[in-house]
C-alpha positions as CSV (number, residue, x, y, z in Angstrom):
1,M,-44.2,48.0,-17.8
2,A,-44.0,51.0,-20.1
3,A,-40.3,50.4,-20.6
4,E,-41.1,47.0,-22.0
5,Q,-43.3,48.5,-24.8
6,T,-40.6,50.7,-26.4
7,T,-39.9,50.0,-30.0
8,P,-36.3,49.2,-31.0
9,T,-34.4,52.0,-32.8
10,A,-32.6,51.6,-36.2
11,Q,-33.8,48.0,-36.5
12,P,-36.9,46.6,-38.2
13,A,-39.6,44.9,-36.2
14,A,-39.0,41.3,-35.2
15,H,-40.2,38.7,-37.6
16,S,-41.5,35.2,-37.0
17,G,-39.2,32.2,-37.3
18,S,-40.3,31.6,-40.9
19,E,-39.1,35.1,-42.1
20,T,-35.6,36.4,-42.6
21,V,-34.1,39.8,-42.3
22,P,-33.4,41.3,-45.8
23,E,-29.7,41.5,-46.6
24,P,-28.1,44.9,-47.0
25,E,-27.3,45.9,-50.5
26,H,-23.6,45.7,-51.5
27,T,-21.9,46.9,-54.6
28,T,-19.1,44.7,-55.8
29,G,-15.7,46.5,-55.8
30,T,-16.8,49.3,-53.5
31,V,-16.3,49.7,-49.8
32,P,-19.3,48.5,-47.8
33,S,-21.2,51.3,-46.1
34,S,-20.6,51.6,-42.3
35,P,-23.1,49.6,-40.3
36,A,-26.0,51.4,-38.6
37,A,-25.9,51.9,-34.8
38,P,-26.7,48.6,-33.1
39,A,-30.4,48.1,-32.2
40,T,-31.5,48.5,-28.5
41,Y,-34.1,46.4,-26.9
42,P,-35.8,46.9,-23.4
43,V,-34.2,44.7,-20.7
44,L,-36.2,43.5,-17.7
45,S,-34.5,44.8,-14.6
46,N,-34.7,43.4,-11.1
47,R,-36.8,46.4,-10.1
48,V,-39.4,45.7,-12.8
49,I,-39.6,42.1,-11.8
50,R,-40.0,43.0,-8.1
51,W,-42.8,45.6,-8.9
52,A,-44.5,43.0,-11.2
53,A,-44.5,40.5,-8.3
54,I,-45.8,43.0,-5.8
55,G,-48.5,44.0,-8.3
56,L,-49.6,40.4,-8.8
57,I,-49.7,39.8,-5.1
58,T,-51.6,43.1,-4.5
59,I,-54.1,42.2,-7.2
60,G,-54.6,38.8,-5.8
61,V,-55.1,40.0,-2.2
62,G,-57.2,42.9,-3.3
63,L,-59.4,40.7,-5.4
64,A,-59.7,38.1,-2.6
65,V,-60.8,40.8,-0.1
66,A,-63.2,42.3,-2.6
67,L,-64.8,38.9,-3.3
68,L,-65.0,38.2,0.4
69,V,-66.7,41.5,1.1
70,V,-69.1,41.3,-1.8
71,F,-69.9,37.6,-1.9
72,G,-68.9,36.3,1.6
73,N,-72.2,36.9,3.4
74,G,-70.5,35.8,6.5
75,Q,-70.7,32.1,5.5
76,H,-67.6,30.0,5.5
77,A,-68.6,28.2,2.2
78,D,-69.0,31.5,0.4
79,Q,-65.8,32.8,1.8
80,L,-63.9,29.7,0.7
81,D,-65.4,30.0,-2.8
82,A,-64.3,33.7,-2.9
83,I,-60.8,32.7,-1.9
84,K,-60.7,30.0,-4.5
85,T,-61.9,32.4,-7.2
86,A,-59.3,35.0,-6.1
87,G,-56.6,32.3,-6.2
88,T,-57.7,31.2,-9.6
89,V,-57.6,34.8,-10.9
90,V,-54.1,35.3,-9.4
91,L,-52.8,32.1,-10.9
92,G,-54.4,33.0,-14.3
93,T,-52.7,36.4,-14.1
94,G,-49.4,34.7,-13.3
95,G,-49.8,32.2,-16.1
96,A,-50.5,35.1,-18.5
97,A,-47.4,36.8,-17.3
98,A,-45.4,33.6,-17.8
99,L,-46.7,33.3,-21.3
100,W,-45.8,36.9,-22.0
101,L,-42.3,36.2,-20.7
102,T,-42.0,33.1,-22.8
103,A,-43.1,34.9,-25.9
104,R,-40.7,37.7,-25.2
105,R,-37.9,35.2,-24.7
106,Q,-38.8,33.6,-28.1
107,Q,-38.8,37.0,-29.7
108,T,-35.5,37.9,-28.2
109,G,-34.0,34.7,-29.4
110,E,-35.2,35.2,-33.0
111,I,-33.9,38.8,-33.0
112,G,-30.6,37.5,-31.8
113,L,-30.4,34.9,-34.5
114,N,-31.3,37.4,-37.2
115,Q,-28.8,39.8,-35.9
116,K,-26.1,37.1,-36.0
117,A,-27.0,36.4,-39.6
118,V,-26.8,40.1,-40.4
119,D,-23.4,40.4,-38.6
120,Q,-22.1,37.3,-40.4
121,H,-23.1,38.6,-43.8
122,H,-21.5,41.9,-43.0
123,A,-18.3,40.1,-41.9
124,E,-18.3,38.1,-45.1
125,Q,-18.7,41.3,-47.1
126,Q,-15.9,42.9,-45.2
127,F,-13.7,39.8,-45.8
128,A,-14.6,39.7,-49.5
129,F,-13.8,43.4,-49.8
130,Q,-10.5,42.9,-48.1
131,Q,-9.7,40.0,-50.3
132,Q,-10.6,42.0,-53.4
133,Q,-8.6,44.9,-52.2
134,A,-5.6,42.7,-51.6
135,A,-6.0,41.1,-55.1
136,D,-6.2,44.6,-56.7
137,T,-3.2,45.7,-54.8
138,R,-1.3,42.6,-55.8
139,T,-2.3,43.0,-59.5
140,H,-1.3,46.6,-59.4
141,L,2.1,45.8,-57.9
142,E,2.6,43.1,-60.5
143,R,1.8,45.5,-63.3
144,V,4.2,48.1,-61.8
145,A,6.9,45.4,-61.5
146,A,6.3,44.2,-65.1
147,A,6.3,47.8,-66.4
148,T,9.5,48.5,-64.4
149,E,11.1,45.3,-65.7
150,A,10.0,46.1,-69.3
151,D,11.4,49.6,-69.0
152,A,14.7,48.4,-67.6
153,R,14.9,45.7,-70.3
154,E,14.2,48.3,-73.0
155,R,16.9,50.6,-71.6
156,R,19.3,47.7,-71.5
157,T,18.4,46.8,-75.1
158,I,18.9,50.4,-76.3
159,D,22.2,50.6,-74.4
160,L,23.4,47.3,-75.8
161,Y,22.3,48.2,-79.3
162,A,24.1,51.6,-79.2
163,K,27.3,50.0,-77.8
164,A,27.3,47.2,-80.4
165,A,26.6,49.7,-83.2
166,D,29.5,51.8,-82.0
167,Q,31.7,48.8,-82.0
168,L,30.6,48.0,-85.5
169,G,31.9,51.4,-86.5
170,S,35.4,50.8,-85.0
171,D,38.5,50.9,-87.2
172,K,39.7,47.7,-85.5
173,A,38.5,44.4,-86.9
174,P,38.4,42.6,-83.5
175,V,36.2,45.3,-82.1
176,R,33.9,45.1,-85.1
177,L,33.6,41.3,-84.7
178,A,32.7,41.9,-81.0
179,G,30.0,44.2,-82.2
180,V,28.6,41.6,-84.6
181,Y,28.4,39.0,-81.9
182,A,26.9,41.5,-79.4
183,L,24.1,42.3,-82.0
184,E,23.6,38.6,-82.6
185,R,23.1,38.0,-78.9
186,L,20.8,41.0,-78.6
187,A,18.6,39.8,-81.4
188,Q,18.5,36.2,-80.1
189,D,17.4,37.4,-76.6
190,N,14.9,40.0,-77.9
191,P,12.7,38.7,-80.8
192,D,11.1,42.1,-81.2
193,Q,14.5,43.6,-82.0
194,R,15.6,41.0,-84.6
195,Q,14.5,42.9,-87.7
196,M,16.3,46.0,-86.4
197,V,19.5,44.0,-85.9
198,V,19.2,42.4,-89.3
199,N,18.7,45.8,-90.9
200,L,21.9,47.1,-89.2
201,L,23.9,44.0,-90.3
202,C,22.6,44.3,-93.8
203,A,23.4,48.0,-93.8
204,Y,27.0,47.2,-92.9
205,L,27.2,44.8,-95.8
206,R,25.8,47.4,-98.1
207,M,28.7,49.8,-97.3
208,P,31.3,50.1,-100.1
209,F,33.8,47.3,-100.1
210,E,36.3,46.0,-102.7
211,P,37.8,42.7,-101.7
212,T,41.4,41.9,-102.6
213,L,41.4,39.6,-105.6
214,R,44.3,37.3,-106.4
215,R,45.1,34.7,-108.9
216,P,44.0,31.2,-107.7
217,E,47.6,30.0,-107.2
218,Q,48.2,33.1,-104.9
219,R,45.1,32.5,-102.7
220,G,45.3,30.8,-99.3
221,S,42.3,28.6,-99.3
222,S,40.3,27.7,-96.1
223,R,37.3,25.8,-97.0
224,I,33.8,26.7,-95.6
225,G,31.7,23.8,-96.7
226,S,31.9,24.0,-100.5
227,R,33.1,27.6,-100.6
228,S,36.6,29.1,-100.0
229,L,37.7,31.9,-97.7
230,R,40.5,33.9,-99.3
231,I,43.2,34.7,-96.7
232,A,46.5,36.4,-97.5
233,G,49.8,35.3,-96.0
234,P,50.4,32.5,-93.6
235,A,47.5,30.4,-92.2
236,G,45.6,32.2,-89.5
237,R,46.9,35.7,-90.3
238,V,44.7,38.3,-91.8
239,Q,45.5,41.9,-92.4
240,G,44.1,45.1,-94.0
241,N,41.4,44.4,-96.5
242,D,41.2,40.7,-95.4
243,E,40.3,41.8,-91.9
244,E,37.2,43.6,-93.3
245,L,36.5,40.5,-95.4
246,L,36.5,38.4,-92.2
247,V,34.1,40.7,-90.5
248,R,31.7,40.6,-93.5
249,K,31.9,36.8,-93.7
250,T,31.1,36.7,-90.0
251,I,28.0,38.8,-90.6
252,Q,27.0,36.5,-93.5
253,L,27.4,33.5,-91.3
254,V,25.3,35.0,-88.5
255,L,22.5,35.8,-90.9
256,R,22.7,32.4,-92.5
257,S,22.7,30.6,-89.2
258,H,19.6,32.4,-87.9
259,L,17.7,32.2,-91.2
260,C,18.3,28.5,-91.7
261,A,15.2,26.6,-90.5
262,N,16.6,23.0,-90.7
263,G,18.6,23.1,-87.4
264,H,22.1,22.4,-88.8
265,S,24.9,22.6,-86.2
266,Y,27.8,24.8,-86.8
267,A,30.1,23.5,-84.0
268,W,32.4,22.0,-86.6
269,F,32.8,25.5,-88.2
270,A,34.5,27.0,-85.1
271,D,37.0,24.2,-84.9
272,A,38.0,24.6,-88.6
273,F,39.4,28.1,-88.1
274,D,41.5,27.7,-84.9
275,G,39.5,30.2,-82.9
276,Q,39.1,32.8,-85.7
277,W,35.3,32.2,-85.5
278,P,34.5,31.9,-81.8
279,G,31.1,31.5,-80.2
280,L,29.2,29.7,-82.8
281,N,27.8,26.8,-80.8
282,H,25.1,29.0,-79.2
283,L,23.6,29.6,-82.7
284,D,22.1,26.1,-82.8
285,G,18.3,26.2,-82.9
286,A,18.1,29.9,-83.0
287,F,15.8,30.4,-86.1
288,W,14.6,34.0,-86.7
289,P,11.4,33.7,-88.8
290,G,9.9,36.4,-91.0
291,M,13.0,38.4,-91.6
292,D,13.4,40.9,-94.5
293,L,16.9,41.2,-96.1
294,D,17.9,44.4,-97.8
295,L,21.2,43.8,-99.5
296,A,20.7,46.0,-102.5
297,G,24.1,47.1,-103.8
298,A,26.0,45.0,-101.3
299,T,29.3,43.2,-102.0
300,L,29.0,39.7,-100.7
301,V,31.8,37.1,-100.8
302,D,31.1,33.4,-100.9
303,F,27.5,34.1,-99.9
304,E,25.5,31.1,-98.7
305,M,21.8,30.9,-97.8
306,N,21.1,27.2,-98.3
307,C,17.8,26.2,-96.6
308,A,17.2,29.7,-95.4
309,A,13.7,31.0,-94.9
310,M,12.9,34.7,-95.1
311,A,10.0,37.0,-95.7
312,S,11.6,38.9,-98.6
313,A,15.0,39.6,-100.0
314,D,16.4,42.5,-102.0
315,F,19.6,41.8,-103.9
316,R,19.3,44.5,-106.6
317,H,22.7,45.6,-108.0
318,A,24.4,43.3,-105.5
319,R,27.8,41.6,-106.3
320,L,28.0,38.0,-105.2
321,I,31.7,37.2,-105.5
322,G,32.3,33.5,-105.4
323,G,28.7,32.9,-106.4
324,G,25.6,32.5,-104.3
325,L,24.2,29.3,-102.8
326,F,20.4,29.4,-102.2
327,G,19.6,25.7,-102.4
328,G,16.3,25.0,-100.8
329,A,15.8,28.6,-99.7
330,R,12.3,30.0,-99.2
331,F,11.2,33.5,-100.0
332,R,7.8,34.1,-98.5
333,F,7.1,37.3,-100.4
334,F,9.2,39.0,-103.1
335,A,12.8,38.2,-104.1
336,N,14.5,40.8,-106.2
337,F,17.7,39.9,-108.0
338,A,17.5,42.5,-110.7
339,Y,20.9,43.6,-112.0
340,T,22.6,41.2,-109.6
341,R,26.1,40.0,-110.6
342,F,27.3,36.5,-109.8
343,E,31.1,36.7,-110.1
344,D,33.7,34.0,-109.8
345,G,31.1,31.4,-108.9
346,A,27.7,29.9,-109.8
347,A,24.2,31.1,-109.0
348,S,22.7,28.0,-107.3
349,F,18.9,27.9,-106.5
350,P,18.1,24.2,-106.7
351,N,14.8,23.3,-104.9
352,A,14.3,26.9,-103.9
353,W,10.8,28.3,-103.3
354,F,9.7,31.7,-104.5
355,G,6.3,32.6,-102.9
356,S,5.4,35.8,-104.8
357,T,7.2,38.2,-107.2
358,T,10.6,37.0,-108.4
359,Q,12.8,39.3,-110.4
360,F,16.0,38.3,-112.1
361,T,15.8,41.0,-114.8
362,H,19.2,42.0,-116.2
363,A,20.9,39.6,-113.8
364,D,24.4,38.5,-114.8
365,F,24.9,34.9,-113.8
366,G,28.6,34.8,-114.8
367,P,30.4,32.1,-116.7
368,Q,29.1,29.1,-114.7
369,Q,25.7,27.5,-115.3
370,A,22.9,29.0,-113.2
371,N,21.1,26.2,-111.4
372,F,17.3,26.4,-110.8
373,A,16.5,22.7,-111.0
374,G,13.4,21.7,-109.0
375,T,12.7,25.3,-108.1
376,T,9.1,26.4,-107.3
377,F,7.6,29.7,-108.6
378,S,4.3,30.5,-106.9
379,G,4.0,34.0,-108.4
380,M,5.2,36.3,-111.1
381,A,8.8,35.6,-112.3
382,S,10.9,37.5,-114.8
383,F,14.2,36.4,-116.4
384,T,14.3,39.1,-119.1
385,D,17.6,40.4,-120.4
386,I,19.7,38.1,-118.3
387,T,23.3,37.2,-119.0
388,V,23.9,33.5,-118.9
389,P,27.1,32.6,-120.8
390,G,27.2,29.3,-118.9
391,G,23.6,28.6,-119.5
392,I,20.7,28.1,-117.1
393,D,19.1,24.9,-115.8
394,L,15.3,24.9,-114.9
395,T,14.9,21.1,-115.1
396,A,11.9,19.9,-113.1
397,A,11.0,23.4,-112.0
398,R,7.4,24.1,-111.6
399,A,5.1,27.1,-111.7
400,L,1.8,27.8,-110.1
401,T,-0.7,28.5,-112.9
402,N,-3.5,30.2,-110.9
403,Y,-1.4,32.6,-109.0
404,K,-2.5,36.2,-108.3
405,T,-1.0,38.3,-111.0
406,N,0.1,41.9,-110.4
407,A,-1.8,44.0,-113.0
408,G,-1.7,41.0,-115.3
409,A,2.1,40.7,-115.2
410,P,3.1,37.4,-116.9
411,R,5.9,35.0,-116.1
412,L,8.9,35.6,-118.5
413,W,11.2,32.6,-118.7
414,P,14.8,32.6,-120.0
415,T,15.3,32.0,-123.7
416,G,14.9,28.3,-124.5
417,W,12.5,27.6,-121.6
418,T,8.8,27.6,-121.2
419,E,6.0,26.2,-119.0
420,R,3.3,23.7,-120.0
421,P,0.4,22.2,-118.0
422,L,0.9,18.9,-116.3
423,G,-0.3,15.9,-118.3
424,A,-3.1,13.7,-117.1
425,D,-0.8,11.0,-115.9
426,E,2.2,13.1,-115.2
427,P,3.2,13.3,-111.5
428,M,3.7,16.7,-109.9
429,P,7.4,17.6,-110.0
430,Q,9.2,17.8,-106.7
431,P,9.4,19.5,-104.3
432,S,5.9,18.6,-103.1
433,F,3.0,20.9,-102.4
434,D,3.7,21.2,-98.7
435,R,6.8,23.2,-99.4
436,L,4.5,26.1,-100.1
437,W,4.7,27.1,-96.5
438,D,1.4,28.8,-95.6
439,V,0.9,30.3,-99.1
440,E,-2.7,28.9,-99.3
441,D,-4.1,32.4,-98.5
442,E,-2.5,33.7,-101.7
443,L,-4.2,31.1,-103.9
444,P,-7.3,32.2,-105.7
445,T,-8.7,28.7,-105.1
446,G,-8.0,26.1,-102.4
447,T,-5.9,23.9,-104.8
448,G,-2.9,24.9,-106.9
449,V,-2.9,24.3,-110.6
450,W,0.7,23.6,-111.7
451,S,2.7,23.8,-114.8
452,V,6.1,22.2,-115.5
453,V,9.0,24.3,-116.7
454,G,10.8,22.6,-119.5
455,R,12.9,23.2,-122.6
456,D,11.4,25.0,-125.4
457,E,12.5,22.8,-128.3
458,A,11.7,25.5,-130.8
459,S,14.2,28.0,-129.4
460,A,16.3,25.7,-127.2
461,E,19.9,26.6,-126.5
462,P,22.3,23.8,-125.5
463,V,22.8,23.4,-121.8
464,V,26.5,23.9,-121.0
465,P,27.7,21.2,-118.5
466,P,29.6,22.5,-115.5
467,S,32.7,20.6,-116.7
468,A,32.9,22.7,-119.8
469,V,33.4,25.9,-117.9
470,R,37.0,26.8,-117.1
471,P,37.5,27.5,-113.3
472,D,39.4,30.7,-114.0
473,A,37.0,31.9,-116.7
474,G,36.2,35.5,-116.4
């Protein structure tokens, strides 16, 4: 029986049915520790059972004999009582053994149940760890794949940019046109590269260029909206200087197409030139927000940015041959037209919106009337020392009174124009306040206080109607 009293190794003592075995500690994200060696419990062998039975029989017989000897007195009644007493003792001992076996069976069952619970918990831990390991591996592989794809995309972008830039430097006009369209596609597919592409296209337009100018009766005229493209020789043939003009006008069209936020279609434009302007249909709906234009010193021909929206624009010392159309254009930050020259066409800014600093200092608006009707000025504006032989129209323009001034810089209007506060019953001039884009953060208060720009009767100069300006003036 000594073997039955051994204590299990590496396992806590058995508990009653109302107690549970404490769960092993497990740290999330770490490999579970190896389980301890399985606990061993004494097992009743056949030999032990036989010896226990022999022992019980021996005890019973011995006890009966002893009782007969001690209490028998040779009388049958006493002997019978002794035998009954011995039988009772033997039966009691057997019952005690049976109770012990039952208790041991109960203990073994509870130990088995607890061990199953421990094994189940360990299996769940192992499964959870394997799942977490698989998820970590999958996440790592996804990150590696994403990094690889991003790296490959960046290399392709760099290669495409370098190739397109090289094409743009070719001495052949068709190759340069291919470079322009390659850059346009690159920017459209890669939003983070758009400003870089715009910078390169603007840099090309800033390169020295002198267009071939002819008398009106010598110009072949192909209309682009309300503007004309000057082409020498028979229709569809361009050579020399006019090839470079075609490349530049293509760049201007690409910029205008992607900066225009009103979704106009240009499919009609490709048909108007019998294949000279291919691939324009894909420009629909491809607005590039937040672009900065640096066209300082550029020579631009028939430049059009109607309804365009841009962060800022620099046209200092630029030449706009054929004028410049900026109707409804929006300049989020500064717009610098200082020393800009509008040649052979009008400067047209009707219903434009200037969000911050606006400079037209020393601008030459040419012989035709400069149109700023309905324009909104939300910041500082300067029209000092401008040249306006054809006059300037600021009718129904409006100015934000409580704008943030730069070191107290005032607004300086052209001669003959001034701003005055809105009257009590006077409606706010159009365009409406919502055309301010998201300029609310620049306002010192939540509501704009507006002034109307109107004629200064004291120093007014007559407005020259467009019909009074000769088409070939200048």
